[in-house]
C-alpha positions as CSV (number, residue, x, y, z in Angstrom):
1,X,2.3,-6.0,-61.2
2,X,3.9,-3.3,-58.7
3,X,4.1,0.6,-60.4
4,X,6.0,3.4,-59.0
5,X,5.2,6.6,-59.5
6,X,7.2,10.3,-58.7
7,X,4.0,12.6,-57.7
8,X,6.0,16.6,-58.7
9,X,5.3,19.7,-57.0
10,X,2.0,18.7,-55.0
11,X,1.1,20.5,-51.9
12,X,1.0,17.9,-48.9
13,X,-1.1,18.3,-45.8
14,X,0.3,15.9,-43.3
15,X,0.6,16.0,-39.5
16,X,-0.2,20.1,-38.9
17,X,2.0,21.2,-41.5
18,X,1.0,22.1,-45.3
19,X,4.1,22.6,-47.6
20,X,5.1,21.6,-51.1
21,X,7.3,18.2,-51.9
22,X,7.6,16.0,-54.5
23,X,6.7,11.8,-52.9
24,X,7.8,8.7,-55.0
25,X,5.7,5.4,-54.7
26,X,7.5,2.3,-55.1
27,X,5.8,-0.9,-55.0
28,X,3.0,-0.3,-52.2
29,X,4.6,2.3,-50.1
30,X,6.0,5.7,-50.1
31,X,9.8,5.5,-50.5
32,X,10.4,9.1,-50.4
33,X,9.2,12.7,-49.2
34,X,11.4,15.8,-50.5
35,X,10.8,19.4,-50.1
36,X,13.4,20.4,-52.5
37,X,12.2,18.1,-55.2
38,X,13.0,15.0,-56.9
39,X,15.0,13.6,-60.5
40,X,12.9,11.0,-62.1
41,X,13.8,7.6,-62.2
42,X,13.7,5.3,-65.4
43,X,11.0,3.2,-64.5
44,X,8.2,5.5,-62.9
45,X,5.4,7.3,-64.0
46,X,5.9,11.3,-63.3
47,X,2.4,12.8,-62.1
48,X,2.4,16.9,-62.3
49,X,0.8,18.0,-58.9
50,X,1.0,21.2,-59.6
51,X,-1.6,23.1,-57.7
52,X,-3.3,20.1,-56.2
53,X,-3.5,19.1,-52.5
54,X,-1.8,15.3,-51.4
55,X,-3.7,14.1,-48.3
56,X,-3.0,11.0,-46.7
57,X,-6.3,8.8,-47.6
58,X,-9.4,9.1,-45.1
59,X,-10.3,6.0,-42.9
60,X,-13.5,5.9,-42.3
61,X,-14.2,3.4,-39.0
62,X,-17.9,3.1,-39.8
63,X,-19.9,1.7,-43.0
64,X,-22.4,-0.6,-43.8
65,X,-21.7,-2.1,-47.1
66,X,-25.2,-4.4,-46.6
67,X,-22.9,-7.8,-47.7
68,X,-24.3,-10.6,-47.2
69,X,-27.9,-10.5,-47.1
70,X,-29.1,-6.9,-47.8
71,X,-27.1,-6.5,-51.2
72,X,-30.3,-5.4,-53.2
73,X,-29.2,-1.9,-50.6
74,X,-25.6,-2.4,-51.5
75,X,-22.6,-4.6,-51.6
76,X,-19.2,-4.4,-50.6
77,X,-17.9,-4.5,-54.4
78,X,-20.1,-1.3,-55.5
79,X,-19.6,0.9,-51.9
80,X,-15.9,0.4,-51.4
81,X,-15.7,1.6,-55.0
82,X,-18.0,4.9,-54.4
83,X,-15.4,5.0,-51.3
84,X,-12.4,5.0,-53.1
85,X,-14.1,8.0,-55.7
86,X,-14.6,10.0,-52.3
87,X,-11.0,9.3,-51.5
88,X,-11.5,6.8,-48.8
89,X,-8.5,4.8,-48.9
90,X,-9.7,2.4,-45.8
91,X,-12.6,1.2,-43.9
92,X,-14.6,-0.7,-41.2
93,X,-17.6,-2.4,-41.9
94,X,-20.3,-3.0,-39.4
95,X,-22.0,-6.2,-38.1
96,X,-26.0,-5.7,-38.6
97,X,-25.8,-7.7,-42.3
98,X,-27.8,-10.9,-42.6
99,X,-27.1,-13.1,-41.3
100,X,-25.6,-10.5,-38.2
101,X,-21.8,-11.3,-37.9
102,X,-21.9,-13.0,-34.4
103,X,-19.6,-15.7,-34.8
104,X,-15.9,-16.1,-36.3
105,X,-17.1,-18.1,-39.1
106,X,-19.1,-15.5,-40.6
107,X,-16.5,-13.0,-39.9
108,X,-14.2,-14.6,-41.3
109,X,-16.8,-14.9,-44.3
110,X,-16.6,-10.8,-44.7
111,X,-13.3,-11.2,-45.0
112,X,-12.7,-13.6,-47.5
113,X,-15.3,-11.5,-49.8
114,X,-13.9,-8.3,-49.5
115,X,-10.2,-9.8,-50.4
116,X,-11.8,-10.7,-54.0
117,X,-14.4,-7.4,-54.3
118,X,-13.1,-4.4,-52.2
119,X,-10.9,-1.8,-54.1
120,X,-10.0,-0.1,-51.0
121,X,-8.3,-1.6,-47.6
122,X,-11.1,-2.8,-45.2
123,X,-11.4,-4.2,-42.1
124,X,-14.8,-5.8,-40.5
125,X,-16.3,-5.3,-36.6
126,X,-17.2,-8.3,-34.5
127,X,-20.7,-8.3,-33.4
128,X,-22.0,-8.7,-29.7
129,X,-25.4,-9.7,-29.0
130,X,-27.1,-11.1,-25.6
131,X,-25.6,-14.4,-25.9
132,X,-22.4,-14.6,-28.3
133,X,-19.9,-13.5,-25.8
134,X,-17.8,-16.9,-25.8
135,X,-17.5,-15.9,-29.9
136,X,-16.7,-12.1,-29.1
137,X,-13.5,-13.1,-26.9
138,X,-12.0,-15.3,-29.5
139,X,-11.8,-12.0,-32.0
140,X,-8.1,-11.3,-32.8
141,X,-7.1,-7.7,-32.0
142,X,-4.4,-7.7,-34.4
143,X,-6.5,-8.1,-37.4
144,X,-10.0,-7.2,-36.2
145,X,-10.6,-3.7,-35.9
146,X,-12.9,-4.0,-32.5
147,X,-16.4,-5.2,-31.4
148,X,-19.4,-3.7,-31.9
149,X,-22.2,-3.1,-29.2
150,X,-25.7,-1.6,-30.4
151,X,-27.0,-0.2,-27.4
152,X,-30.3,1.1,-29.4
153,X,-31.7,-0.9,-31.6
154,X,-31.0,0.2,-35.5
155,X,-31.3,-1.5,-38.9
156,X,-31.1,-5.4,-38.1
157,X,-31.9,-7.0,-34.7
158,X,-28.6,-6.8,-32.5
159,X,-30.0,-4.8,-29.6
160,X,-27.6,-5.5,-26.4
161,X,-30.2,-4.7,-23.5
162,X,-29.1,-7.0,-20.9
163,X,-27.6,-4.9,-18.5
164,X,-25.5,-8.4,-17.2
165,X,-24.0,-9.2,-20.5
166,X,-23.2,-5.4,-20.7
167,X,-21.3,-5.8,-17.6
168,X,-19.4,-9.2,-19.2
169,X,-18.5,-8.0,-21.7
170,X,-17.1,-4.6,-21.1
171,X,-15.4,-6.6,-18.2
172,X,-14.2,-9.4,-20.6
173,X,-13.4,-7.5,-24.1
174,X,-9.5,-7.0,-24.2
175,X,-10.3,-4.7,-27.6
176,X,-11.6,-1.6,-28.5
177,X,-15.5,-1.8,-28.4
178,X,-18.0,0.6,-30.5
179,X,-21.0,1.6,-29.6
180,X,-24.4,2.6,-31.0
181,X,-25.7,4.3,-28.0
182,X,-29.6,5.3,-27.9
183,X,-31.9,4.0,-24.7
184,X,-34.6,1.8,-26.4
185,X,-37.1,2.6,-23.1
186,X,-37.1,6.2,-23.7
187,X,-37.2,5.8,-27.8
188,X,-40.3,3.3,-27.2
189,X,-41.9,5.8,-24.8
190,X,-41.1,8.7,-27.2
191,X,-42.8,6.7,-30.1
192,X,-45.9,5.8,-28.2
193,X,-46.6,9.2,-27.6
194,X,-45.7,10.2,-31.0
195,X,-48.5,7.5,-32.3
196,X,-51.2,9.0,-30.3
197,X,-50.9,12.2,-31.3
198,X,-50.6,11.7,-35.0
199,X,-51.4,7.7,-35.5
200,X,-49.1,6.3,-38.5
201,X,-48.6,9.4,-40.1
202,X,-45.8,10.9,-38.0
203,X,-44.2,13.7,-39.5
204,X,-40.5,13.0,-40.1
205,X,-39.4,16.1,-37.9
206,X,-40.9,14.5,-34.9
207,X,-37.4,12.0,-35.4
208,X,-35.1,13.6,-33.4
209,X,-37.8,14.2,-30.7
210,X,-38.2,10.8,-31.1
211,X,-34.5,9.6,-31.2
212,X,-34.3,12.6,-28.3
213,X,-31.0,14.3,-26.9
214,X,-32.2,12.4,-23.3
215,X,-32.1,8.9,-25.2
216,X,-28.2,9.6,-26.6
217,X,-27.3,10.6,-23.3
218,X,-28.6,8.2,-21.2
219,X,-27.1,5.1,-23.2
220,X,-23.9,7.1,-24.0
221,X,-23.3,8.0,-20.1
222,X,-24.1,4.3,-19.4
223,X,-21.4,3.1,-21.6
224,X,-19.1,5.7,-20.4
225,X,-19.5,4.5,-16.8
226,X,-18.9,1.3,-17.6
227,X,-15.9,1.7,-19.7
228,X,-14.4,3.7,-16.7
229,X,-15.3,0.8,-14.2
230,X,-13.7,-1.9,-16.0
231,X,-10.6,0.4,-17.5
232,X,-12.1,-0.8,-21.4
233,X,-11.0,0.8,-24.6
234,X,-14.6,2.7,-25.4
235,X,-15.4,4.2,-28.6
236,X,-18.7,6.1,-29.0
237,X,-20.0,6.2,-32.3
238,X,-22.0,9.2,-34.0
239,X,-22.2,11.6,-31.4
240,X,-25.6,14.1,-32.3
241,X,-25.8,15.9,-29.2
242,X,-24.4,18.8,-27.4
243,X,-25.1,17.2,-24.1
244,X,-23.1,14.0,-24.7
245,X,-20.0,16.1,-25.0
246,X,-19.7,16.2,-21.6
247,X,-19.2,12.8,-21.4
248,X,-15.8,13.1,-23.0
249,X,-12.5,14.5,-22.2
250,X,-10.5,17.2,-24.0
251,X,-7.1,16.5,-25.6
252,X,-4.9,14.1,-27.6
253,X,-6.2,10.9,-28.8
254,X,-2.9,9.3,-27.5
255,X,-3.8,9.4,-23.8
256,X,-7.8,8.2,-24.0
257,X,-9.4,5.2,-23.2
258,X,-12.8,6.8,-24.1
259,X,-12.9,8.2,-27.5
260,X,-15.9,9.7,-29.6
261,X,-16.7,10.0,-33.4
262,X,-18.8,12.7,-35.3
263,X,-20.3,12.0,-38.9
264,X,-20.5,13.7,-41.8
265,X,-24.6,14.4,-41.5
266,X,-24.4,15.3,-37.7
267,X,-21.7,18.0,-38.9
268,X,-23.7,19.5,-42.0
269,X,-27.5,19.0,-41.6
270,X,-30.1,20.5,-39.0
271,X,-33.6,19.7,-37.6
272,X,-34.7,22.3,-40.3
273,X,-33.3,20.2,-43.3
274,X,-36.2,17.7,-42.6
275,X,-38.4,20.2,-44.2
276,X,-36.8,19.7,-47.5
277,X,-35.0,16.6,-47.3
278,X,-37.3,14.3,-45.3
279,X,-36.7,10.9,-44.6
280,X,-33.3,11.2,-46.8
281,X,-31.6,13.0,-43.6
282,X,-33.4,9.9,-41.2
283,X,-30.5,8.3,-39.7
284,X,-30.0,6.8,-35.6
285,X,-29.1,8.9,-34.2
286,X,-31.4,11.9,-35.6
287,X,-30.0,14.5,-37.3
288,X,-30.9,17.3,-34.4
289,X,-30.6,21.0,-33.6
290,X,-28.8,23.4,-35.0
291,X,-27.1,24.5,-31.7
292,X,-26.0,20.5,-31.3
293,X,-24.4,20.9,-34.7
294,X,-22.3,23.7,-33.8
295,X,-21.8,22.3,-30.6
296,X,-20.1,19.4,-32.3
297,X,-18.2,21.1,-34.7
298,X,-16.9,22.7,-31.8
299,X,-15.7,19.8,-30.4
300,X,-13.7,18.4,-33.0
301,X,-11.5,21.5,-33.3
302,X,-11.4,21.1,-29.0
303,X,-10.4,17.4,-29.5
304,X,-13.3,16.4,-27.4
305,X,-14.4,14.3,-30.6
306,X,-11.5,12.2,-32.0
307,X,-12.5,11.2,-35.4
308,X,-15.3,12.0,-38.2
309,X,-16.6,8.8,-40.0
310,X,-19.8,8.5,-42.4
311,X,-22.1,5.9,-40.9
312,X,-22.7,5.0,-44.6
313,X,-25.7,2.8,-44.6
314,X,-28.0,2.9,-47.4
315,X,-31.0,1.9,-48.3
316,X,-33.5,1.9,-51.7
317,X,-35.2,5.0,-52.5
318,X,-38.5,2.5,-52.0
319,X,-38.0,1.6,-48.8
320,X,-36.9,5.9,-47.5
321,X,-40.0,6.7,-49.0
322,X,-42.1,5.1,-47.0
323,X,-44.1,6.6,-44.0
324,X,-42.0,7.6,-40.7
325,X,-42.2,4.5,-39.2
326,X,-41.7,2.1,-41.9
327,X,-38.9,4.3,-43.4
328,X,-35.6,2.6,-42.4
329,X,-32.6,5.0,-40.7
330,X,-29.5,6.0,-42.7
331,X,-28.1,7.4,-45.8
332,X,-25.4,6.9,-48.6
333,X,-22.3,8.8,-47.8
334,X,-19.0,7.6,-48.7
335,X,-18.3,9.2,-52.1
336,X,-18.9,12.9,-51.0
337,X,-17.8,12.7,-47.1
338,X,-14.4,14.5,-47.8
339,X,-15.9,16.9,-50.4
340,X,-18.2,17.8,-47.6
341,X,-15.4,18.2,-45.4
342,X,-13.6,20.2,-47.9
343,X,-17.0,22.6,-48.2
344,X,-16.9,23.2,-44.2
345,X,-13.2,23.8,-45.2
346,X,-13.8,26.5,-47.6
347,X,-17.2,27.8,-45.5
348,X,-14.2,28.5,-42.6
349,X,-15.0,25.8,-40.7
350,X,-12.0,23.2,-40.7
351,X,-8.5,23.7,-41.3
352,X,-7.1,21.2,-43.8
353,X,-4.5,20.1,-41.1
354,X,-7.6,19.5,-39.1
355,X,-9.4,17.9,-41.5
356,X,-6.5,15.3,-42.4
357,X,-6.2,14.9,-38.7
358,X,-9.6,13.8,-37.6
359,X,-10.4,11.3,-41.1
360,X,-6.9,10.2,-41.0
361,X,-4.1,10.0,-38.8
362,X,-6.9,10.1,-35.7
363,X,-8.2,7.3,-36.8
364,X,-4.7,5.6,-37.4
365,X,-4.0,5.9,-33.5
366,X,-7.6,5.2,-32.2
367,X,-7.9,1.8,-33.7
368,X,-3.8,1.4,-34.0
369,X,-3.7,1.0,-37.7
370,X,-0.6,-0.4,-38.7
371,X,1.6,1.8,-41.0
372,X,-1.2,4.0,-42.7
373,X,-3.2,7.2,-41.8
374,X,-0.2,9.5,-42.6
375,X,2.7,10.3,-45.3
376,X,5.2,8.8,-44.0
377,X,8.3,7.1,-45.4
378,X,7.8,3.5,-45.4
379,X,4.2,3.7,-44.7
380,X,1.7,2.2,-47.0
381,X,1.0,4.6,-50.0
382,X,-2.8,5.6,-49.4
383,X,-3.0,9.1,-50.8
384,X,-5.8,11.1,-52.2
385,X,-4.9,14.3,-54.7
386,X,-7.4,16.9,-54.2
387,X,-8.3,19.9,-56.4
388,X,-9.4,22.5,-54.2
389,X,-11.3,24.8,-56.6
390,X,-12.7,22.2,-59.2
391,X,-16.3,22.4,-58.5
392,X,-19.1,19.8,-59.5
393,X,-22.4,18.8,-59.1
394,X,-23.9,15.8,-57.2
395,X,-26.7,14.5,-60.1
396,X,-28.0,11.2,-60.7
397,X,-25.3,10.4,-63.2
398,X,-22.6,10.4,-61.0
399,X,-23.5,9.0,-58.2
400,X,-21.9,5.2,-57.7
401,X,-23.5,4.0,-54.9
402,X,-25.9,1.0,-55.7
403,X,-28.9,2.5,-53.9
404,X,-28.6,5.2,-56.6
405,X,-29.4,8.5,-54.8
406,X,-27.5,10.9,-52.1
407,X,-28.4,13.5,-49.7
408,X,-26.4,15.7,-51.1
409,X,-28.0,15.4,-55.1
410,X,-28.2,19.1,-56.2
411,X,-25.6,20.5,-54.0
412,X,-22.5,21.3,-56.2
413,X,-19.1,21.3,-54.2
414,X,-16.2,23.6,-54.4
415,X,-13.7,20.9,-54.2
416,X,-12.8,17.4,-56.1
417,X,-10.9,14.3,-55.9
418,X,-8.5,13.8,-58.7
419,X,-6.5,10.6,-57.7
420,X,-6.7,7.8,-54.7
421,X,-3.9,5.7,-54.1
422,X,-4.3,2.7,-52.4
423,X,-1.5,1.1,-50.9
424,X,0.6,2.6,-54.0
425,X,-1.8,1.5,-56.5
426,X,-3.8,4.4,-58.6
427,X,-7.2,2.9,-58.3
428,X,-9.3,5.9,-59.1
429,X,-8.1,8.6,-61.6
430,X,-10.6,11.5,-62.4
431,X,-13.2,9.2,-62.8
432,X,-11.4,6.2,-64.3
433,X,-11.1,2.8,-62.1
434,X,-8.4,0.4,-62.1
435,X,-9.5,-2.7,-60.8
436,X,-6.7,-4.7,-61.6
437,X,-5.4,-4.7,-57.7
438,X,-8.1,-5.0,-54.5
439,X,-7.4,-3.5,-51.3
440,X,-5.8,-5.3,-48.3
441,X,-7.2,-6.1,-44.8
442,X,-5.8,-3.6,-42.0
443,X,-3.6,-4.7,-39.1
444,X,-3.4,-3.5,-35.8
445,X,-1.2,-2.9,-33.2
446,X,-3.5,-5.4,-31.1
């Protein structure tokens, strides 16, 4: 049964403005936003939001929830709950599960599972391989977020490394293509050099040297060249180097056919953190130099990078505790992404308006998501109430990921997520979940 709410006295951050207003939710949608205040109706619950900030929920365009096949690490149910607790109201999940999501039946299986289990709204990428173009082209752009190509291998064996196949996909795919860009030949050569120097005991600090700036740039520039040749809608994921930024145009997302994403870990950590964090911050592409981090931070401000995401990719702590070559890349982030960005706001890196733009508005625009990503009358009520000055420390006891660890463990965040609404449903309220309603499948303008 739908519930109606009146949020009183919140400070809204939306479409470049910050202002106080009352917000009425009727059923799944925002029915009224009024700066001069609203009187309560008999059939609605009043939420006193004085001193709290109301943001559109974060839309995370890159997560790995590990279901099916890798559910010892994570599953849709657990990770979607962690996302909701972190202020993420919608996510787009990647195809490198087991089996890989390479045909329409396997893709539909994931949607069916999410309909039963996901507290947040959801979409799933169709995966591309060296030999499934026919299946890729069956994908419906109205209800699938995009097609994912691994132009560098990561967790799962989905590398697309045949030039003629890449050419055909870029030429024929009518919908958004999202790419992981790292040049495999460069990585192999660098790995071999590291083995010759260190044997099997390669230090984790070698990770950004093995998965180097050049490996990223070679692959990203190749993807951009293909997209320009075929006028393909290209979205390059997790930019990790300053050098790659030269590949992208500055300006509003509405004018772009080629867009770029930055991830929380590349905005937060640097190669100096490997000494303390070790393989816990081993991601592909690698966390690199402070100069890369600063350039990426600035590119977000300058509208060279269009959206911010997590690349949430959990592994067990036992898996991560292996030596360099056997420790998988990736880490859990959805519960802590928005609070990490709010810390960067407190540090003077980002305005609240820019955080909302890059985590909500621009993601909705980038993918053409229908009726989400903004606080607008008539839109779905995907919203987050935030206390900017209520600190909390990340500990084993409050980590919600199935894997049970976080690279932020021990860190005290300045801000906290108080309440999360998913399509008008109060799914999370100060540590308590209401799972009576599940999230909805995202739809797209196509």
